[in-house]
C-alpha positions, 0 to 999 in steps of 0.5 A: 807139633812140627819139626823133627820127627822119629821119621827123621832119624837116618838109616841105622842098619848095622849100628848098635844102640844100648838104651838103659831103662828101655822096658817103658816110657821114653826109653821104650819109645826111643828103642822103638824108633830106633829098631824101626830105622834098622838098628840093633837095640839092646834093652838094659833093664833092671826087670828082664821079664818086663824088658822081654814084653817091651821088646816083643812090641819093637818093629823091624827091620832092626833087632832087639835084645835084653840084658840085665842092668841095675843102675843102683848096683855097681856090681850089676853095672860091672857085670853088664860092662864086663859082659859086653861082647857085641862089638863096637857101640855106635849110640849109648842112651843113659835114659833110666832114672828114678823121680822123687821116690821116698828116701832110699839108698843104692846097693852101695849106699848112695842116695837112690836118685844121685846113685841111680841117675848120675853115679850108675851111668858115670860108671857104665859109660866109663866102663863101656866107652872103650867100645863106643865110637858114636855118641853117649845121649844122657837124659837130664831134666829141667829140674836140674834149674833148682839143683845144687851139687852139695859136696859136702853131703852128696848122699844126704847123710846129714841134712833133711831128705828133700826129694825134689831138691835130691832130683834136681841135684841128680839131674844137674849132675847129669849135665855136669857129666856131660860137659866134662865127658865132652871136654876129656873126649875132645882133649883125647882127640876122640870122635865120640860126641857127649849130648844131653836131652830132656823130654820136657813134661812126658806122660810116663810112670816116672812120676808115680813113684813118689809114695804120696798119694796127692803128688802121684795124683797131681803129677802122674793122673792130673798132670799126665792127662792135662799138661803132658805130651805122650811118651813118643813126643817125650822121646824126641828130644833124645833122637834128635840128640842121637841123630841131628848134626850138632856139636858135643855138650848140645842140650836138646829139649822140647821147644814150646811153652815153658819146655814142656812140649813141643818139637826138639831144639837146642835149649838153655840150661842153668848157670850152674850146669855150665861151671866147668870147675864143678864138673871137674870136682864132680867128675873126680868124686864120681871116679872116686865113688865108683872106682871107675875112671875115664879110660885111656883113649888112643888119639885119632 
């Protein structure tokens, strides 16, 4: 693979980065690349013990620290944000997520994938935004292509649960969130940029929690061995979105066959992901569900 690599990330000495879900997979690889370039990286993780183990593997010259964050609990999200005393945040990477698990709900009663992948990061970003002065990069997926925002039943309370459709909805929500966040930042004359990325097919443990042995073998074992790129390559779109000279609301993914692997580059998104009215409506509903709002930002 030619093109952008982790070595192309600029010097980040003195910069502070928060990466959610950084104890494994592409989150850990992104953290590894960022500390290697001198950043102070906060690993925001659900399992602090695993986070500390991961932090021990990170290179210098940057530094790392671990802070607990469970995106499936708004109480945890609020505790993380209210405990932030680390000064300006140069980069927030909304990376953590769950993929096609058996039906479940968050601590606040939301469908697990929508609540974790979208609402948790929505609340976290809004609560931290007064401290952010650089970029917000949200990790989506090309599974957003078959997603649909069902405003009549966002949390799968009435219709039969379909894990893949729920995942697609959550990943579509990530892109609509990015678009509306950038619109609001631009209207506020803020220099902060909202970006999105997807890793293609990366060999991580994300695919192994479906509860189905057949699906676990097909995606987690067979797929990871035969199709997937490694986690380090899967992190490159995130790093590119974080570091490259790009306009806000750019969506980055692998440029190879079917967007599964290859060098990171701007990529297309579904028509549904570019609908401004849906993005605004989803934002309003998300504010109501999380009791968080876009903060007042002083115009530059």
